[in-house]
Every structure is written in C-alpha cells, then in structure tokens.
C-alpha positions in Angstrom: 139.7 -166.8 51.7 139.3 -164.8 54.9 142.9 -163.7 55.2 142.6 -162.1 51.8 139.6 -160.2 52.9 141.2 -158.9 55.7 144.3 -157.9 53.8 142.1 -156.1 51.3 140.2 -154.1 54.0 143.6 -152.7 55.4 144.9 -151.6 52.2 142.0 -149.0 52.1 143.2 -147.0 55.1 145.3 -144.0 54.2 148.8 -144.0 55.6 149.9 -141.5 58.1 151.5 -139.1 55.7 148.3 -138.8 53.8 146.2 -138.4 57.1 148.6 -135.8 58.3 148.7 -133.8 55.0 145.0 -133.7 54.9 144.7 -132.7 58.6 147.4 -130.0 58.2 145.4 -128.6 55.0 142.3 -128.4 56.9 143.8 -126.6 59.9 145.5 -124.2 57.6 142.0 -123.5 55.7 140.4 -122.8 59.2 143.3 -120.6 60.2 143.0 -118.6 57.0 139.1 -118.3 57.6 139.7 -117.2 61.1 142.2 -114.7 60.1 140.0 -113.1 57.5 137.0 -113.2 60.1 139.3 -111.2 62.5 140.3 -108.8 60.0 136.8 -108.2 58.9 135.8 -107.6 62.7 138.9 -105.2 62.9 138.0 -103.2 60.1 134.3 -103.0 61.0 135.5 -101.9 64.5 137.7 -99.1 63.0 134.9 -97.9 60.7 132.4 -97.6 63.8 132.7 -94.6 65.8 130.7 -95.8 68.7 127.3 -94.1 67.9 126.0 -97.1 66.0 125.5 -94.7 63.0 126.8 -95.4 59.4 130.2 -94.1 58.9 130.2 -90.6 57.2 132.1 -90.4 53.9 133.3 -86.9 52.7 
C-alpha cells in the first residue's frame, strides 16, 4: 500500500517543461513591468524641467 501512496505523491509534481514555462512567463511579465516603469520614469524626467514646477502647456 505504501508504494502506491508514494507513486501517487510523485505524480502531482509538475515536470521540468511545465516549471520552465511557468518561470519564463513570470520573468517575461516582470521584465514588461520593469520596462513600463522605466518608460514612465523617462517620460516624467523629460516632462520635468528641473525646477520642480508643473510643466507648462501652451
């Protein structure tokens, strides 16, 4: 009976490809979020003229 329980417990573990795909998707999502943060910071830096005042629109 014990060997069947052990065999059943091992079956629940995802295989390498599944774990790899999940990790790759998480890394890609983090990279996209970081790129968006950098783009937002870059845009804010370009809008800021160094005086701390709000940008002037004409």
